[in-house]
C-alpha positions in Angstrom: 7.8 16.2 -21.7 7.1 17.4 -18.2 5.9 20.7 -19.5 2.7 19.0 -20.8 1.4 18.6 -17.3 0.2 21.5 -15.1 2.3 22.4 -12.0 0.7 21.3 -8.7 0.2 24.2 -6.4 -0.5 24.3 -2.7 -4.2 24.6 -1.9 -5.2 27.6 0.0 -6.7 26.8 3.4 -10.5 27.2 3.7 -12.6 27.4 6.8 -14.9 24.4 6.9 -17.8 23.3 9.0 -19.3 19.9 9.9 -21.9 20.5 7.2 -19.1 20.8 4.6 -17.6 17.4 5.6 -21.0 15.7 5.7 -21.7 17.0 2.1 -18.2 15.8 1.0 -18.7 12.3 2.6 -22.1 11.9 1.0 -20.7 13.0 -2.4 -17.7 10.6 -2.3 -19.9 7.7 -1.0 -22.3 8.2 -3.9 -19.5 7.1 -6.3 -17.7 4.5 -4.1 -20.3 2.9 -1.9 -23.4 1.3 -3.6 -26.8 1.6 -1.9 -27.1 -1.3 0.5 -30.6 -2.1 1.8 -29.2 -4.6 4.4 -26.8 -2.1 6.0 -29.5 0.6 5.9 -32.0 -1.8 7.5 -29.5 -2.5 10.3 -29.1 1.2 11.0 -32.9 1.7 10.9 -33.5 -1.3 13.2 -30.9 0.0 15.7 -32.6 3.5 15.8 -36.1 2.0 16.1 -34.9 0.0 19.1 -33.4 3.1 20.8 -29.7 2.4 20.3 -27.4 5.5 20.3 -26.5 6.7 16.8 -22.8 6.2 17.3 -22.0 3.5 14.8 -19.1 4.0 12.4 -19.8 6.0 9.3 -20.4 4.5 5.9 -16.9 5.3 4.7 -15.4 4.1 7.9 -17.2 0.8 7.6 -16.0 0.4 4.0 -12.4 1.3 5.2 -12.6 -1.5 7.8 -13.8 -4.0 5.3 -11.1 -3.1 2.8 -8.4 -3.5 5.5 -9.7 -6.9 6.4 -9.8 -7.9 2.7 -6.3 -6.5 2.1 -4.7 -8.8 4.7 -7.1 -11.7 3.8 -8.3 -11.9 7.3 -9.9 -15.2 8.5 -10.3 -14.3 12.2 -11.6 -10.9 13.4 -12.3 -9.6 16.9 -14.5 -6.6 17.5 -14.7 -5.0 20.9 -18.0 -3.1 21.1 -20.9 -4.5 18.9 -23.6 -1.9 19.3 -26.2 -2.9 16.7 -23.8 -4.8 14.5 -23.4 -2.2 11.7 -19.6 -2.4 11.7 -19.8 -6.1 12.4 -21.6 -6.6 9.1 -19.0 -4.6 7.2 -16.2 -6.7 8.7 -18.1 -10.0 8.5 -18.6 -9.6 4.8 -14.8 -9.4 4.3 -14.4 -12.9 5.7 -14.2 -16.1 3.6 -16.9 -18.7 4.1 -14.9 -20.5 6.7 -13.9 -17.3 8.5 -14.8 -16.3 12.0 -15.7 -13.0 13.7 -16.1 -12.7 17.5 -17.7 -9.5 18.7 -18.0 -8.4 22.4 -20.9 -6.5 23.8 -21.7 -5.6 27.3 -25.4 -4.5 26.8 -28.0 -7.3 26.4 -30.3 -5.1 24.4 -27.6 -4.1 22.0 -26.6 -7.7 21.5 -30.2 -8.7 20.7 -30.5 -6.0 18.1 -27.1 -7.0 16.6 -28.2 -10.6 16.5 -31.3 -9.6 14.4 -29.2 -7.5 12.1 -26.6 -10.2 11.6 -29.3 -12.8 10.9 -30.9 -10.5 8.3 -27.4 -10.0 6.7 -26.9 -13.8 6.5 -23.8 -13.6 8.7 -25.0 -15.4 11.9 -23.1 -18.6 10.9 -19.7 -16.8 11.1 -20.3 -13.9 13.5 -20.5 -14.8 17.2 -21.6 -12.3 19.9 -20.2 -12.7 23.4 -22.1 -10.8 26.1 -20.2 -9.3 29.0 -17.7 -6.6 29.9 -15.3 -6.3 27.0 -12.0 -6.6 28.9 -13.2 -9.6 30.9 -14.2 -11.3 27.7 -10.9 -10.6 26.1 -8.9 -12.0 29.0 -10.9 -15.3 28.7 -10.0 -15.6 25.0 -7.2 -18.0 24.3 -4.1 -16.7 22.6 -3.2 -19.9 20.7 -5.6 -19.0 17.8 -4.5 -15.5 16.8 -6.8 -12.9 15.2 -5.8 -11.2 12.0 -7.6 -7.9 12.8 -9.0 -6.4 16.0 -11.3 -3.4 16.0 -11.8 -1.6 19.3 -14.8 0.6 19.5 -16.1 0.4 23.1 -15.8 2.6 26.2 -12.9 4.9 25.8 -11.6 5.0 29.4 -10.7 1.3 28.9 -8.8 1.8 25.6 -5.4 0.9 27.0 -6.7 -2.2 28.7 -8.4 -3.3 25.5 -5.3 -2.5 23.4 -3.0 -4.5 25.8 -5.1 -7.6 25.5 -5.4 -7.0 21.7 -1.6 -7.2 21.4 -1.8 -10.7 23.1 -4.5 -11.9 20.8 -3.4 -10.6 17.4 -0.9 -12.3 15.1 2.4 -10.7 14.2 1.7 -8.5 11.2 -1.9 -8.3 12.2 -3.9 -5.0 12.6 -5.4 -3.3 15.6 -7.7 -0.3 15.0 -9.1 1.9 17.7 -12.0 4.3 16.9 -12.8 7.8 18.2 -9.3 8.9 19.1 -9.4 12.5 17.8 -12.8 13.6 19.1 -13.1 16.9 17.2 -9.5 17.7 18.0 -10.3 17.9 21.7 -7.7 15.2 22.6 -4.9 17.5 21.5 -6.4 20.5 23.4 -4.8 20.7 26.9 -7.8 22.8 28.1 -10.2 19.9 27.3 -10.8 16.9 29.5 -13.4 14.2 30.1 -13.2 10.5 30.7 -13.3 9.7 27.0 -10.5 12.2 26.2 -8.4 11.0 29.1 -8.9 7.4 27.9 -7.4 8.3 24.5 -4.5 10.2 26.1 -3.8 7.2 28.3 -3.6 5.0 25.3 -1.4 7.4 23.4 1.0 7.5 26.4 0.9 3.7 26.5 1.8 3.5 22.8 4.7 5.9 23.1 7.9 3.8 22.9 5.9 0.6 22.6 8.1 -1.8 20.6 5.4 -4.4 20.2 3.5 -2.3 17.6 4.0 0.3 14.9 1.1 2.8 15.0 -0.2 6.1 13.7 -3.4 8.2 13.9 -5.5 8.6 10.9 -7.9 11.6 11.1 -11.4 11.0 9.7 -14.0 13.5 8.7 -17.4 13.0 7.3 -21.0 12.3 8.2 -20.0 11.5 11.8 -18.0 14.7 12.2 -14.2 15.1 12.9 -12.6 12.1 14.6 -10.0 9.4 13.8 -8.6 5.9 14.1 -5.4 4.7 15.8 -4.0 2.2 13.3 -1.4 -0.3 14.6 0.5 -3.3 13.2 1.8 -5.9 15.6 5.5 -6.4 15.3 
């Protein structure tokens, strides 16, 4: 019976470029992610207002949404709002009575995000808190736990954000940290900058941490070669 199926063979390695991965991402998204005028408008509004083009990619946004739906999240915390693109993806995963709190240090970014969330019909369940992310996290009470926490803010503060996230997330809840591969530079001992060192500090903090079970998931696509740290609270 097994002879009816072809034998799987190892794929030969092929040198690839960022353009190859962009093409691959766009190709897959054309099948799996429908055209969404609201999300596209949020990106356009952010660009028009001069926000840096560093939001999560389309496929990453969809991944975050699917994770939130998988665990049936009712409370989500986001650290780093930017223009609210990822906020919209996550907010759409919540039930009508769900709540998303997103933390943003920049007043202009928060204003643009408010506009985008309003246009997406999510203002009623997505709240922006303006101020330094870590300070805002410290002020959040831990009696009402979050189901999912997404960290995508300044990288040198990764470990501080993650430490607070452990306090705020429920057991079995998810913590996701963005931009932890950085085109492979984090693993290259000859490379160093504040962002790279922020990721390395987090990795060292996670080593032997019994409070969480974590892994790195590399991501490639329209935003280049990067990755998430994906952790579950024990």
